[in-house]
N, CA, C and O atoms as a MOPAC input file, in Angstrom:
PM7 MOZYME 1SCF
protein

 N      0.85000 1    -1.18500 1     0.00000 1
 C      0.00000 1     0.00000 1     0.00000 1
 C      0.89200 1     1.24400 1     0.00000 1
 O      1.86300 1     1.30100 1     0.75400 1
 N      0.57800 1     2.23000 1    -0.82700 1
 C      1.41200 1     3.43300 1    -0.89000 1
 C      1.28800 1     4.26000 1     0.39000 1
 O      0.31800 1     4.14200 1     1.13900 1
 N      2.30200 1     5.10100 1     0.61600 1
 C      2.20200 1     6.04600 1     1.72900 1
 C      1.07800 1     7.00900 1     1.40700 1
 O      1.03900 1     7.59500 1     0.32600 1
 N      0.17100 1     7.16800 1     2.34300 1
 C     -0.98000 1     8.01900 1     2.10300 1
 C     -0.81000 1     9.37300 1     2.76400 1
 O     -0.13800 1     9.52000 1     3.78500 1
 N     -1.44200 1    10.35000 1     2.14600 1
 C     -1.43400 1    11.71300 1     2.63800 1
 C     -2.84900 1    12.10300 1     3.03000 1
 O     -3.80800 1    11.39100 1     2.73200 1
 N     -2.96700 1    13.23000 1     3.69600 1
 C     -4.26800 1    13.77200 1     4.08800 1
 C     -4.31400 1    15.21400 1     3.61700 1
 O     -3.35100 1    15.95900 1     3.79800 1
 N     -5.42600 1    15.61300 1     3.01300 1
 C     -5.60500 1    16.99000 1     2.55600 1
 C     -6.69700 1    17.64600 1     3.38500 1
 O     -7.83000 1    17.16600 1     3.42700 1
 N     -6.35100 1    18.74700 1     4.04600 1
 C     -7.32800 1    19.47200 1     4.85400 1
 C     -7.41100 1    20.91900 1     4.38400 1
 O     -6.41800 1    21.51900 1     3.97100 1
 N     -8.61200 1    21.45400 1     4.45800 1
 C     -8.83700 1    22.84800 1     4.11700 1
 C     -8.62500 1    23.65000 1     5.39200 1
 O     -9.48100 1    23.65600 1     6.27700 1
 N     -7.49000 1    24.32200 1     5.48500 1
 C     -7.14800 1    25.08200 1     6.68300 1
 C     -8.04800 1    26.30400 1     6.85800 1
 O     -8.30300 1    26.72600 1     7.98600 1
 N     -8.51700 1    26.85700 1     5.78600 1
 C     -9.39100 1    28.02500 1     5.83600 1
 C    -10.74400 1    27.68400 1     6.44600 1
 O    -11.27000 1    28.44800 1     7.25500 1
 N    -11.30400 1    26.55400 1     6.06800 1
 C    -12.65600 1    26.15900 1     6.49500 1
 C    -12.66800 1    25.18400 1     7.66500 1
 O    -13.70900 1    24.96700 1     8.28700 1
 N    -11.49300 1    24.58600 1     7.97000 1
 C    -11.45100 1    23.58900 1     9.02800 1
 C    -12.13300 1    22.29200 1     8.64300 1
 O    -12.73400 1    21.62800 1     9.48800 1
 N    -12.04300 1    21.92400 1     7.36300 1
 C    -12.68400 1    20.70900 1     6.86800 1
 C    -11.65100 1    19.78600 1     6.22400 1
 O    -10.54200 1    20.21000 1     5.89800 1
 N    -12.02600 1    18.53000 1     6.04800 1
 C    -11.15300 1    17.53700 1     5.41800 1
 C    -11.61600 1    17.31000 1     3.98400 1
 O    -12.79400 1    17.05700 1     3.73100 1
 N    -10.67900 1    17.40300 1     3.05800 1
 C    -10.98700 1    17.07700 1     1.66400 1
 C    -10.79000 1    15.59100 1     1.42300 1
 O    -11.59700 1    14.95300 1     0.74600 1
 N     -9.71400 1    15.03700 1     1.97800 1
 C     -9.35100 1    13.66900 1     1.64100 1
 C     -8.49100 1    13.06100 1     2.74500 1
 O     -7.44300 1    13.60600 1     3.09100 1
 N     -8.93100 1    11.93800 1     3.29400 1
 C     -8.17900 1    11.21500 1     4.32800 1
 C     -7.13400 1    10.27900 1     3.72900 1
 O     -6.11900 1     9.99500 1     4.36500 1
 N     -7.37800 1     9.79500 1     2.50400 1
 C     -6.48400 1     8.81200 1     1.87900 1
 C     -6.06700 1     9.31800 1     0.50400 1
 O     -6.60000 1     8.89000 1    -0.51900 1
 N     -5.11600 1    10.22400 1     0.49900 1
 C     -4.63700 1    10.84500 1    -0.73200 1
 C     -3.36200 1    10.14000 1    -1.17800 1
 O     -2.36900 1    10.12200 1    -0.45100 1
 N     -3.39200 1     9.56000 1    -2.37200 1
 C     -2.21400 1     8.90900 1    -2.93500 1
 C     -1.39200 1     9.93100 1    -3.71300 1
 O     -1.95000 1    10.78200 1    -4.40500 1
 N     -0.07900 1     9.84900 1    -3.60100 1
 C      0.80000 1    10.66200 1    -4.42800 1
 C      0.96800 1     9.93600 1    -5.75400 1
 O      1.39800 1     8.78200 1    -5.77300 1
 N      0.64000 1    10.58600 1    -6.85600 1
 C      0.74600 1     9.95400 1    -8.17700 1
 C      2.19400 1     9.63700 1    -8.52900 1
 O      2.44800 1     8.78600 1    -9.38100 1
 N      3.14000 1    10.30500 1    -7.89000 1
 C      4.54600 1    10.01700 1    -8.12700 1
 C      5.07900 1    10.68600 1    -9.37500 1
 O      4.65300 1    11.78000 1    -9.74400 1
 N      6.01400 1    10.01600 1   -10.01500 1
 C      6.67300 1    10.56700 1   -11.18900 1
 C      5.82700 1    10.50500 1   -12.44700 1
 O      4.61100 1    10.32500 1   -12.38900 1
 N      6.48100 1    10.65400 1   -13.57100 1
 C      5.79200 1    10.74500 1   -14.86100 1
 C      4.92600 1     9.52500 1   -15.15700 1
 O      3.79300 1     9.67600 1   -15.61400 1
 N      5.43700 1     8.31700 1   -14.90600 1
 C      4.63800 1     7.12700 1   -15.21400 1
 C      3.41000 1     7.04300 1   -14.31500 1
 O      2.32900 1     6.69000 1   -14.78700 1
 N      3.55300 1     7.35500 1   -13.04700 1
 C      2.40900 1     7.34700 1   -12.12900 1
 C      1.40300 1     8.42000 1   -12.47600 1
 O      0.19500 1     8.19900 1   -12.38900 1
 N      1.89900 1     9.58800 1   -12.87000 1
 C      0.99700 1    10.67400 1   -13.24000 1
 C      0.29200 1    10.37400 1   -14.56000 1
 O     -0.85100 1    10.78300 1   -14.76200 1
 N      0.96400 1     9.66900 1   -15.44800 1
 C      0.33400 1     9.29800 1   -16.71900 1
 C     -0.79200 1     8.29000 1   -16.49400 1
 O     -1.82000 1     8.34100 1   -17.16900 1
 N     -0.59500 1     7.38300 1   -15.55400 1
 C     -1.59400 1     6.35600 1   -15.25100 1
 C     -2.72200 1     6.93200 1   -14.40200 1
 O     -3.89500 1     6.68700 1   -14.68200 1
 N     -2.37900 1     7.68500 1   -13.37900 1
 C     -3.38000 1     8.32400 1   -12.52700 1
 C     -4.43300 1     7.36500 1   -12.02400 1
 O     -4.10400 1     6.32100 1   -11.46000 1
 N     -5.69200 1     7.70100 1   -12.21700 1
 C     -6.82000 1     6.89000 1   -11.76000 1
 C     -7.35400 1     5.94700 1   -12.83300 1
 O     -8.37800 1     5.29400 1   -12.63100 1
 N     -6.66800 1     5.87200 1   -13.96800 1
 C     -7.12000 1     5.00300 1   -15.05700 1
 C     -7.21000 1     3.55600 1   -14.59600 1
 O     -6.36900 1     3.08100 1   -13.83300 1
 N     -8.23300 1     2.86700 1   -15.06600 1
 C     -8.41500 1     1.46400 1   -14.73900 1
 C     -9.25200 1     1.22600 1   -13.49300 1
 O     -9.62900 1     0.08900 1   -13.20900 1
 N     -9.54200 1     2.26600 1   -12.75800 1
 C    -10.38200 1     2.12000 1   -11.56200 1
 C    -11.84800 1     2.30400 1   -11.94400 1
 O    -12.18100 1     3.04000 1   -12.87400 1
 N    -12.70600 1     1.62100 1   -11.20600 1
 C    -14.14300 1     1.72600 1   -11.45800 1
 C    -14.79000 1     2.85900 1   -10.68500 1
 O    -15.85700 1     3.34600 1   -11.06000 1
 N    -14.14200 1     3.28000 1    -9.60000 1
 C    -14.69500 1     4.35500 1    -8.77900 1
 C    -13.61400 1     4.87000 1    -7.84700 1
 O    -12.51400 1     4.32100 1    -7.78000 1
 N    -13.94000 1     5.91500 1    -7.14400 1
 C    -13.05800 1     6.50400 1    -6.14500 1
 C    -13.87400 1     6.65200 1    -4.87100 1
 O    -14.92600 1     7.29000 1    -4.87700 1
 N    -13.40300 1     6.07600 1    -3.79800 1
 C    -14.10900 1     6.16300 1    -2.51700 1
 C    -14.22300 1     7.62600 1    -2.08500 1
 O    -13.38000 1     8.44400 1    -2.45300 1
 N    -15.26500 1     7.96600 1    -1.30300 1
 C    -15.46900 1     9.36800 1    -0.89800 1
 C    -14.29500 1     9.98400 1    -0.12800 1
 O    -14.10100 1    11.19800 1    -0.18100 1
 N    -13.51200 1     9.17100 1     0.58400 1
 C    -12.39600 1     9.71800 1     1.36600 1
 C    -11.04100 1     9.49600 1     0.69400 1
 O     -9.99800 1     9.63800 1     1.33300 1
 N    -11.05700 1     9.14700 1    -0.59900 1
 C     -9.82000 1     8.85500 1    -1.32700 1
 C     -9.58300 1     9.88600 1    -2.42500 1
 O    -10.49800 1    10.59400 1    -2.84500 1
 N     -8.33100 1     9.95400 1    -2.88100 1
 C     -7.98000 1    10.86200 1    -3.96200 1
 C     -6.55000 1    10.65200 1    -4.40900 1
 O     -5.85200 1     9.76700 1    -3.91300 1
 N     -6.12400 1    11.47200 1    -5.34800 1
 C     -4.76600 1    11.38100 1    -5.86800 1
 C     -4.19000 1    12.77800 1    -6.05100 1
 O     -4.87300 1    13.69200 1    -6.51300 1
 N     -2.91300 1    12.92600 1    -5.67900 1
 C     -2.18400 1    14.18300 1    -5.77200 1
 C     -1.26100 1    14.16200 1    -6.98400 1
 O     -0.48900 1    13.22200 1    -7.17400 1
 N     -1.34800 1    15.20200 1    -7.79700 1
 C     -0.47100 1    15.38400 1    -8.95100 1
 C      0.32100 1    16.67000 1    -8.74000 1
 O     -0.22200 1    17.68100 1    -8.29500 1
 N      1.60500 1    16.61700 1    -9.06500 1
 C      2.44400 1    17.81300 1    -8.95100 1
 C      3.13300 1    18.05800 1   -10.27400 1
 O      3.47000 1    17.12400 1   -11.00200 1
 N      3.33900 1    19.33600 1   -10.57400 1
 C      4.00200 1    19.70900 1   -11.82100 1
 C      5.39500 1    20.24800 1   -11.51200 1
 O      5.71500 1    20.55800 1   -10.36500 1
 N      6.20600 1    20.35400 1   -12.53900 1
 C      7.54800 1    20.88700 1   -12.37600 1
 C      7.53500 1    22.35400 1   -11.98800 1
 O      6.56500 1    23.07400 1   -12.22800 1
 N      8.60700 1    22.76600 1   -11.39800 1
 C      8.73900 1    24.13100 1   -10.88800 1
 C      8.57600 1    25.19000 1   -11.97100 1
 O      8.08600 1    26.28700 1   -11.70400 1
 N      8.98600 1    24.86100 1   -13.18700 1
 C      8.96700 1    25.85800 1   -14.25500 1
 C      7.82600 1    25.66100 1   -15.24200 1
 O      7.78400 1    26.32200 1   -16.28000 1
 N      6.90400 1    24.76300 1   -14.92900 1
 C      5.74600 1    24.56200 1   -15.79100 1
 C      4.72800 1    25.64900 1   -15.48100 1
 O      4.31500 1    25.78800 1   -14.32900 1
 N      4.31200 1    26.42200 1   -16.47900 1
 C      3.46100 1    27.58900 1   -16.19500 1
 C      1.99300 1    27.27400 1   -15.92100 1
 O      1.26800 1    28.12600 1   -15.40800 1
 N      1.54200 1    26.05300 1   -16.25700 1
 C      0.11900 1    25.74300 1   -16.06800 1
 C     -0.06200 1    24.24700 1   -15.89000 1
 O      0.85200 1    23.45700 1   -16.12600 1
 N     -1.27300 1    23.87300 1   -15.46400 1
 C     -1.67100 1    22.46500 1   -15.36000 1
 C     -3.03500 1    22.29000 1   -16.00700 1
 O     -3.83500 1    23.22400 1   -16.07100 1
 N     -3.28000 1    21.10500 1   -16.47400 1
 C     -4.59700 1    20.68800 1   -16.92400 1
 C     -4.63700 1    19.17400 1   -16.81200 1
 O     -3.59400 1    18.51900 1   -16.81300 1
 N     -5.82500 1    18.62400 1   -16.71700 1
 C     -6.00300 1    17.18200 1   -16.57500 1
 C     -7.01200 1    16.73200 1   -17.63200 1
 O     -7.83900 1    17.51700 1   -18.09500 1
 N     -6.93000 1    15.46900 1   -17.99700 1
 C     -7.91400 1    14.92100 1   -18.93400 1
 C     -8.62200 1    13.74300 1   -18.29700 1
 O     -8.11400 1    13.11300 1   -17.36900 1
 N     -9.79800 1    13.46100 1   -18.81300 1
 C    -10.62600 1    12.36400 1   -18.31400 1
 C    -10.78700 1    11.27300 1   -19.37100 1
 O    -11.74100 1    10.49700 1   -19.32100 1
 N     -9.86000 1    11.21100 1   -20.32600 1
 C     -9.92700 1    10.19700 1   -21.36900 1
 C     -9.79200 1     8.81200 1   -20.74600 1
 O     -8.90100 1     8.57600 1   -19.93000 1
 N    -10.67000 1     7.91000 1   -21.12900 1
 C    -10.69000 1     6.52100 1   -20.67600 1
 C    -11.10300 1     6.35300 1   -19.21600 1
 O    -11.06100 1     5.24000 1   -18.69100 1
 N    -11.50000 1     7.43400 1   -18.55500 1
 C    -11.97200 1     7.32400 1   -17.17300 1
 C    -13.38900 1     6.75900 1   -17.16500 1
 O    -14.11100 1     6.84300 1   -18.15800 1
 N    -13.77600 1     6.17600 1   -16.01800 1
 C    -15.08200 1     5.52300 1   -15.89400 1
 C    -16.03500 1     6.25000 1   -14.95800 1
 O    -17.17800 1     5.82300 1   -14.79300 1
 N    -15.59300 1     7.32400 1   -14.35000 1
 C    -16.42400 1     8.02300 1   -13.36400 1
 C    -16.01600 1     9.48800 1   -13.29400 1
 O    -14.91600 1     9.86000 1   -13.70300 1
 N    -16.91000 1    10.30600 1   -12.77300 1
 C    -16.65100 1    11.74700 1   -12.63000 1
 C    -15.85500 1    12.01900 1   -11.34700 1
 O    -15.92300 1    11.25200 1   -10.38600 1
 N    -15.10600 1    13.11900 1   -11.35200 1
 C    -14.32200 1    13.52300 1   -10.18600 1
 C    -14.35900 1    15.04700 1   -10.04300 1
 O    -14.75600 1    15.76300 1   -10.96100 1
 N    -13.94000 1    15.51800 1    -8.87900 1
 C    -13.63500 1    16.92900 1    -8.66700 1
 C    -12.13000 1    17.08500 1    -8.79100 1
 O    -11.37700 1    16.21200 1    -8.36000 1
 N    -11.68700 1    18.18700 1    -9.37200 1
 C    -10.26000 1    18.49200 1    -9.41400 1
 C    -10.06400 1    19.85900 1    -8.77200 1
 O    -10.69400 1    20.84200 1    -9.16200 1
 N     -9.17400 1    19.90200 1    -7.77500 1
 C     -8.85200 1    21.14600 1    -7.07900 1
 C     -7.40900 1    21.49900 1    -7.43000 1
 O     -6.48700 1    20.74400 1    -7.12100 1
 N     -7.21700 1    22.64600 1    -8.07600 1
 C     -5.89700 1    23.10800 1    -8.48600 1
 C     -5.34300 1    24.07100 1    -7.44100 1
 O     -6.04000 1    24.97700 1    -6.98500 1
 N     -4.07100 1    23.86300 1    -7.06600 1
 C     -3.41800 1    24.67300 1    -6.03400 1
 C     -2.19700 1    25.39700 1    -6.58900 1
 O     -1.51800 1    24.89100 1    -7.48300 1
 N     -1.92600 1    26.58000 1    -6.05400 1
 C     -0.71200 1    27.30400 1    -6.44100 1
 C      0.46400 1    26.86000 1    -5.56100 1
 O      0.32600 1    25.92500 1    -4.77300 1
 N      1.59800 1    27.51100 1    -5.68900 1
 C      2.79200 1    27.10600 1    -4.93400 1
 C      2.64200 1    27.31000 1    -3.43600 1
 O      3.39800 1    26.72800 1    -2.65800 1
 N      1.67900 1    28.12700 1    -3.01500 1
 C      1.41800 1    28.34700 1    -1.59200 1
 C      0.23500 1    27.52200 1    -1.09700 1
 O     -0.28800 1    27.76400 1    -0.00900 1
 N     -0.18000 1    26.55200 1    -1.89500 1
 C     -1.29800 1    25.65200 1    -1.57200 1
 C     -2.64200 1    26.35600 1    -1.46100 1
 O     -3.53800 1    25.90100 1    -0.75000 1
 N     -2.77200 1    27.46400 1    -2.16900 1
 C     -4.07000 1    28.15000 1    -2.24300 1
 C     -4.84100 1    27.63000 1    -3.44400 1
 O     -4.26300 1    27.33900 1    -4.49100 1
 N     -6.14900 1    27.51800 1    -3.28200 1
 C     -7.01300 1    27.01900 1    -4.35300 1
 C     -7.13400 1    28.08000 1    -5.44400 1
 O     -7.57900 1    29.20100 1    -5.20000 1
 N     -6.72400 1    27.69400 1    -6.66200 1
 C     -6.82300 1    28.58400 1    -7.82400 1
 C     -8.08400 1    28.32000 1    -8.64100 1
 O     -8.68900 1    29.24300 1    -9.18700 1
 N     -8.46800 1    27.05200 1    -8.71800 1
 C     -9.59400 1    26.65800 1    -9.57200 1
 C    -10.14600 1    25.33200 1    -9.07400 1
 O     -9.40200 1    24.48300 1    -8.58300 1
 N    -11.44300 1    25.16300 1    -9.20200 1
 C    -12.09000 1    23.89700 1    -8.88100 1
 C    -12.92700 1    23.49100 1   -10.09100 1
 O    -13.78300 1    24.24600 1   -10.55100 1
 N    -12.66900 1    22.29600 1   -10.59500 1
 C    -13.53000 1    21.70400 1   -11.61800 1
 C    -14.38800 1    20.66200 1   -10.90900 1
 O    -13.89000 1    19.62200 1   -10.47800 1
 N    -15.66500 1    20.95100 1   -10.79400 1
 C    -16.59000 1    20.05800 1   -10.09200 1
 C    -17.23000 1    19.06200 1   -11.05300 1
 O    -17.61500 1    19.40700 1   -12.17000 1
 N    -17.33400 1    17.80700 1   -10.58400 1
 C    -18.05200 1    16.76200 1   -11.31300 1
 C    -17.59600 1    16.66100 1   -12.77600 1
 O    -18.41800 1    16.61400 1   -13.69100 1
 N    -16.28700 1    16.63000 1   -12.97700 1
 C    -15.73200 1    16.50300 1   -14.32600 1
 C    -15.95800 1    15.07700 1   -14.81300 1
 O    -15.47200 1    14.12300 1   -14.20600 1
 N    -16.68200 1    14.93900 1   -15.88700 1
 C    -17.13300 1    13.64600 1   -16.40100 1
 C    -16.09500 1    13.00100 1   -17.32800 1
 O    -15.20600 1    13.67900 1   -17.84300 1
 N    -16.21900 1    11.68100 1   -17.53300 1
 C    -15.33600 1    10.99000 1   -18.47500 1
 C    -15.35800 1    11.63300 1   -19.85800 1
 O    -16.37600 1    12.16100 1   -20.30500 1
 N    -14.20800 1    11.57400 1   -20.51800 1
 C    -14.00600 1    12.08300 1   -21.86500 1
 C    -14.07500 1    13.61000 1   -21.95100 1
 O    -14.36200 1    14.16300 1   -23.01200 1
 N    -13.81300 1    14.28400 1   -20.83600 1
 C    -13.76100 1    15.74200 1   -20.80600 1
 C    -12.33800 1    16.17400 1   -20.46700 1
 O    -11.50500 1    15.35700 1   -20.07600 1
 N    -12.07600 1    17.45700 1   -20.62200 1
 C    -10.78100 1    18.04800 1   -20.28900 1
 C    -11.02100 1    19.12300 1   -19.24000 1
 O    -12.00500 1    19.86000 1   -19.31100 1
 N    -10.13000 1    19.20900 1   -18.27600 1
 C    -10.26500 1    20.21900 1   -17.22500 1
 C     -9.92500 1    21.60400 1   -17.76500 1
 O     -9.51900 1    21.76200 1   -18.91600 1
 N    -10.09800 1    22.57300 1   -16.92300 1
 C     -9.63200 1    23.92600 1   -17.22800 1
 C     -8.11400 1    23.91500 1   -17.32500 1
 O     -7.45300 1    23.07600 1   -16.71400 1
 N     -7.57100 1    24.83700 1   -18.08500 1
 C     -6.12100 1    25.08800 1   -18.08400 1
 C     -5.90200 1    26.13400 1   -16.99900 1
 O     -6.47100 1    27.22400 1   -17.05600 1
 N     -5.07600 1    25.79900 1   -16.00900 1
 C     -4.93700 1    26.66000 1   -14.83600 1
 C     -3.50200 1    27.17100 1   -14.75000 1
 O     -2.58900 1    26.43100 1   -14.38100 1
 N     -3.31500 1    28.43100 1   -15.09200 1
 C     -1.99500 1    29.04900 1   -15.02200 1
 C     -1.60900 1    29.27500 1   -13.56600 1
 O     -2.42000 1    29.73200 1   -12.76100 1
 N     -0.36600 1    28.95200 1   -13.23800 1
 C      0.14100 1    29.11500 1   -11.87700 1
 C     -0.10600 1    27.92600 1   -10.97300 1
 O      0.34600 1    27.92200 1    -9.82800 1
 N     -0.81700 1    26.91100 1   -11.46000 1
 C     -1.07800 1    25.72000 1   -10.64100 1
 C      0.18400 1    24.88400 1   -10.52200 1
 O      0.90200 1    24.68500 1   -11.50300 1
 N      0.45100 1    24.39900 1    -9.32300 1
 C      1.59600 1    23.52900 1    -9.06600 1
 C      1.16700 1    22.13400 1    -8.64200 1
 O      1.92000 1    21.17100 1    -8.78700 1
 N     -0.05600 1    22.03400 1    -8.11400 1
 C     -0.59100 1    20.75500 1    -7.66100 1
 C     -2.05300 1    20.65800 1    -8.07700 1
 O     -2.74200 1    21.66300 1    -8.24900 1
 N     -2.50200 1    19.41400 1    -8.23400 1
 C     -3.91500 1    19.15800 1    -8.48900 1
 C     -4.33700 1    17.96700 1    -7.64200 1
 O     -3.63000 1    16.96300 1    -7.56500 1
 N     -5.47900 1    18.08800 1    -7.01700 1
 C     -6.05500 1    17.00200 1    -6.24100 1
 C     -7.22700 1    16.43900 1    -7.02200 1
 O     -8.18400 1    17.16000 1    -7.30300 1
 N     -7.16700 1    15.15800 1    -7.37900 1
 C     -8.30300 1    14.48500 1    -7.98700 1
 C     -9.05600 1    13.79900 1    -6.86600 1
 O     -8.51100 1    12.94200 1    -6.17100 1
 N    -10.31300 1    14.18200 1    -6.69300 1
 C    -11.12000 1    13.74600 1    -5.56200 1
 C    -12.45800 1    13.20400 1    -6.05100 1
 O    -12.87000 1    13.47100 1    -7.18000 1
 N    -13.12600 1    12.44600 1    -5.20000 1
 C    -14.44200 1    11.93300 1    -5.59400 1
 C    -15.37900 1    13.10500 1    -5.86900 1
 O    -15.29100 1    14.15800 1    -5.23800 1
 N    -16.26500 1    12.89500 1    -6.81400 1
 C    -17.19900 1    13.94200 1    -7.20400 1
 C    -18.03200 1    14.38700 1    -6.00600 1
 O    -18.57800 1    13.55600 1    -5.28100 1
 N    -18.12600 1    15.68900 1    -5.80300 1
 C    -18.87500 1    16.25200 1    -4.69200 1
 C    -18.01400 1    16.62700 1    -3.49800 1
 O    -18.50000 1    17.27800 1    -2.57300 1
 N    -16.74500 1    16.23000 1    -3.49600 1
 C    -15.86500 1    16.50500 1    -2.35900 1
 C    -15.67200 1    17.99200 1    -2.12600 1
 O    -15.69900 1    18.44400 1    -0.98200 1
 N    -15.47900 1    18.75500 1    -3.18000 1
 C    -15.25000 1    20.20200 1    -3.00500 1
 C    -16.44300 1    20.85700 1    -2.30900 1
 O    -16.26300 1    21.68900 1    -1.42100 1
 N    -17.64300 1    20.48800 1    -2.70500 1
 C    -18.83900 1    21.05000 1    -2.06500 1
 C    -18.99500 1    20.55000 1    -0.62900 1
 O    -19.30500 1    21.33600 1     0.26600 1
 N    -18.78300 1    19.24700 1    -0.40000 1
 C    -18.92900 1    18.69500 1     0.95400 1
 C    -17.94900 1    19.33400 1     1.93700 1
 O    -18.27700 1    19.51900 1     3.10900 1
 N    -16.75100 1    19.67000 1     1.46600 1
 C    -15.73000 1    20.26100 1     2.33800 1
 C    -15.80200 1    21.78900 1     2.35400 1
 O    -14.98300 1    22.44600 1     2.99600 1
 N    -16.78000 1    22.34500 1     1.65000 1
 C    -16.98800 1    23.80100 1     1.57200 1
 C    -15.80000 1    24.54000 1     0.95600 1
 O    -15.61300 1    25.72900 1     1.21400 1
 N    -15.00600 1    23.85600 1     0.15300 1
 C    -13.79900 1    24.44000 1    -0.43500 1
 C    -14.15500 1    25.47400 1    -1.49300 1
 O    -14.99900 1    25.24100 1    -2.35900 1
 N    -13.49000 1    26.62100 1    -1.40200 1
 C    -13.71800 1    27.75000 1    -2.30600 1
 C    -12.38500 1    28.27900 1    -2.82300 1
 O    -11.32700 1    27.95100 1    -2.28600 1
 N    -12.44500 1    29.10000 1    -3.86900 1
 C    -11.23900 1    29.73600 1    -4.40200 1
 C    -10.57300 1    30.55800 1    -3.31000 1
 O    -11.24700 1    31.24800 1    -2.54500 1
 N     -9.25100 1    30.48300 1    -3.23900 1
 C     -8.48300 1    31.24100 1    -2.25400 1
 C     -8.24800 1    30.51100 1    -0.95100 1
 O     -7.41300 1    30.94100 1    -0.15600 1
 N     -8.96200 1    29.40800 1    -0.70100 1
 C     -8.73000 1    28.63300 1     0.52000 1
 C     -7.32800 1    28.03800 1     0.50100 1
 O     -6.75800 1    27.80400 1    -0.56500 1
 N     -6.78000 1    27.79700 1     1.67800 1
 C     -5.46400 1    27.16600 1     1.81500 1
 C     -5.64600 1    25.68400 1     2.17300 1
 O     -6.36900 1    25.34100 1     3.10800 1
 N     -4.97900 1    24.82600 1     1.41700 1
 C     -5.07900 1    23.38100 1     1.61400 1
 C     -3.74400 1    22.86800 1     2.14900 1
 O     -2.68800 1    23.14200 1     1.57800 1
 N     -3.80300 1    22.13000 1     3.24300 1
 C     -2.59500 1    21.53200 1     3.80500 1
 C     -2.56600 1    20.05700 1     3.44400 1
 O     -3.56500 1    19.34900 1     3.57800 1
 N     -1.40200 1    19.60300 1     2.98100 1
 C     -1.20400 1    18.19600 1     2.64800 1
 C     -0.12300 1    17.65500 1     3.56000 1
 O      1.00100 1    18.15500 1     3.58600 1
 N     -0.49000 1    16.61000 1     4.31800 1
 C      0.42100 1    16.05000 1     5.32500 1
 C      0.25500 1    14.53900 1     5.37000 1
 O     -0.70500 1    14.01000 1     4.81000 1
 N      1.17100 1    13.83300 1     6.02500 1
 C      1.01300 1    12.37400 1     6.14500 1
 C     -0.31000 1    12.02900 1     6.82400 1
 O     -0.75100 1    12.72600 1     7.73800 1
 N     -0.93300 1    10.95100 1     6.36800 1
 C     -2.22100 1    10.52300 1     6.90500 1
 C     -2.01100 1     9.59100 1     8.09300 1
 O     -1.01600 1     8.87000 1     8.16700 1
 N     -2.95600 1     9.61900 1     9.01100 1
 C     -2.93000 1     8.72000 1    10.16900 1
 C     -3.51000 1     7.35000 1     9.81600 1
 O     -3.32400 1     6.38700 1    10.56000 1
 N     -4.21200 1     7.26200 1     8.68500 1
 C     -4.88300 1     6.00000 1     8.32200 1
 C     -3.97300 1     5.10300 1     7.52400 1
 O     -4.37300 1     4.00400 1     7.13700 1

């Protein structure tokens, strides 16, 4: 089992994800959530971009379920939220994003996450 992380919204005092997997390097990021039938409500995946990459975007090609994507800047502030992104769609192109959290659909609303909130990512207790 991979080392899991936890994502919490420090601004709202809510939890986005108790079991956040780090997608890892290029091969892990290329694979992402592909091949899975669903994502548990407390699970997700963290993607990080290179220091000099000016933007991030994600695709839902070959995915089987919808997700929320929360894009973060270098200070872990929320820049953009794509809610309920369905299979065969493309996310927003988000300039200044350094990280993206792929979460179960509805997570952003359940955690009350909004633009400008600060998200902390730390080792999980689970």
